[in-house]
C-alpha positions in Angstrom: 73.6 110.7 129.9 77.2 112.2 130.0 77.5 111.4 126.5 74.4 113.9 125.7 75.8 116.5 128.1 79.0 116.7 126.1 77.1 116.7 122.7 76.3 120.5 122.4 79.6 121.8 123.4 81.0 119.2 120.7 78.7 120.7 118.2 79.9 124.3 119.0 83.7 123.0 119.0 83.3 121.5 115.8 81.7 124.7 114.3 85.1 126.4 115.6 87.2 123.6 114.6 85.6 123.8 111.0 84.3 121.7 108.4 85.1 120.1 105.0 83.6 121.3 101.5 80.5 119.9 100.5 79.9 118.2 97.1 79.2 121.5 95.1 82.8 122.8 96.4 81.3 125.5 98.6 82.6 125.6 102.5 79.3 125.3 104.4 81.0 125.2 107.9 77.9 124.3 110.1 77.8 123.1 113.6 76.6 119.6 112.4 79.8 119.1 110.3 81.8 117.9 113.5 79.3 115.3 114.7 77.9 113.7 111.5 78.1 109.8 111.2 81.2 108.3 109.5 80.8 108.5 105.9 78.7 111.6 105.5 80.3 114.7 104.2 81.6 116.3 107.5 84.7 117.1 109.3 84.6 113.5 110.9 83.4 111.6 107.9 86.5 111.3 106.0 86.7 107.2 106.4 89.7 106.4 108.6 91.0 102.6 108.0 94.1 101.2 109.6 95.3 104.8 110.4 95.0 106.4 107.2 92.6 109.4 106.4 91.5 108.7 102.8 91.9 111.6 100.6 89.0 113.5 98.8 88.8 114.7 95.4 91.2 117.8 96.3 93.8 115.3 97.9 93.4 116.4 101.5 94.6 113.8 104.0 97.5 111.7 105.3 98.8 108.5 105.6 100.9 106.8 108.2 103.6 104.3 107.4 105.0 102.4 110.6 103.0 104.9 112.9 105.0 108.1 111.7 103.7 110.8 109.4 105.9 111.8 106.6 106.9 115.5 105.9 106.7 117.0 102.6 109.7 117.9 100.7 110.7 120.9 98.8 109.3 123.6 101.6 111.3 126.5 101.7 112.5 127.1 105.1 111.0 130.5 105.4 107.6 129.2 104.4 107.8 126.2 106.6 108.4 128.6 109.7 105.7 131.0 108.5 103.1 128.1 108.2 103.9 126.7 111.6 103.8 130.3 113.0 100.2 130.7 111.5 99.2 127.3 112.9 100.6 128.2 116.2 98.5 131.7 116.1 95.3 129.8 115.2 95.7 127.6 118.3 96.8 130.5 120.5 94.0 132.8 119.8 91.4 130.1 120.4 93.0 129.1 123.7 93.0 132.9 124.6 89.4 132.7 124.0 89.7 135.8 121.7 87.2 135.7 119.0 88.4 138.7 116.9 92.0 137.6 116.8 91.0 134.0 116.0 89.0 135.3 113.1 92.2 137.1 111.9 93.6 133.5 111.5 90.8 132.5 109.2 90.2 132.8 105.6 87.0 134.5 105.2 84.0 134.1 102.9 83.0 131.6 100.2 86.5 129.9 100.0 86.9 129.8 103.8 84.8 130.6 107.0 81.7 132.4 107.9 83.4 134.7 110.3 80.5 136.0 112.3 79.2 132.4 112.8 82.9 131.3 113.9 82.9 134.3 116.6 79.4 133.5 117.8 80.1 129.9 118.2 83.2 130.6 120.0 81.5 133.1 122.4 78.8 130.7 123.0 81.3 127.8 123.4 83.3 130.0 126.1 80.3 131.1 128.0 79.6 127.5 129.2 83.1 125.8 129.0 86.9 126.4 129.6 88.2 124.9 126.6 92.1 124.1 126.0 93.3 122.7 122.8 97.1 121.5 122.4 98.5 120.1 119.3 101.7 117.6 119.0 103.5 116.1 116.1 102.7 119.1 113.8 103.8 118.1 110.3 103.4 119.8 107.0 102.3 116.8 104.9 101.6 118.5 101.5 103.0 121.8 100.2 102.5 123.5 96.8 102.9 127.2 96.0 100.2 128.9 98.1 98.8 126.0 99.9 100.0 123.7 102.7 98.3 121.0 104.6 99.5 120.4 108.2 98.8 117.2 110.1 98.6 117.5 113.9 97.5 115.1 116.8 95.1 117.4 119.0 94.1 117.0 122.6 90.8 119.1 123.5 90.0 119.4 127.2 86.6 120.9 128.1 85.6 122.0 131.5 82.1 122.8 132.3 82.2 126.4 134.0 78.7 125.4 136.2 79.9 122.0 137.5 83.9 121.8 137.0 83.2 118.5 135.2 86.1 117.6 132.6 85.9 115.8 129.3 89.0 115.2 127.1 89.1 114.2 123.6 91.8 113.5 121.2 91.9 113.3 117.7 94.0 114.1 114.4 93.7 117.1 112.2 94.7 118.2 108.8 94.5 121.8 108.7 94.4 123.5 105.4 96.4 126.8 105.0 96.6 129.3 102.2 98.8 132.4 101.4 96.4 135.4 101.3 97.8 138.6 100.6 101.4 137.2 101.7 100.0 135.6 105.0 99.2 132.2 105.9 95.7 131.5 107.0 93.4 128.6 107.9 91.2 127.8 104.8 89.8 124.4 106.0 89.9 121.9 108.7 89.5 118.0 108.8 89.4 116.5 112.1 89.0 113.0 113.0 88.1 112.4 116.8 89.7 108.9 118.2 87.2 106.2 119.3 86.3 106.6 122.9 
């Protein structure tokens, strides 16, 4: 029964976490994306085998050698700083429960997120739960002019407001950021929850 209780907030959290492109190349960003079975087109369904996230046709992913993630080479220092600051802003605005500021960290529209749906999902989630996400091992694993992929280990702690019951999930995330009008913003998110 406990698993079912956390299904709805997990679905809402998945919407706020984002989603992958569908086969047509359109970013659908639906609440179901984070909970689909492995192997389906979803934020979770990018097959993980022996610590390796398989890359899709766009080359999204990471691989681990000896348990460590390798940083991309050739990243200008000012861009590295700006990318990490953008990721930290994305995390901070979520933790501050600020839908408007959070939306400012995202790429809107066809190539990004449905901003109003993101705000709505965030409001619904925080109406029922206190949620705190933290990231470790933030590493830019891919960089090319105007686009970066940032790997992180995430911990999400959810506390039900009505009962105080807590649930913690750990996972790995690749956050794709693009430079839009001179500012780095989150375009896509690929999240894989660790097996419980």
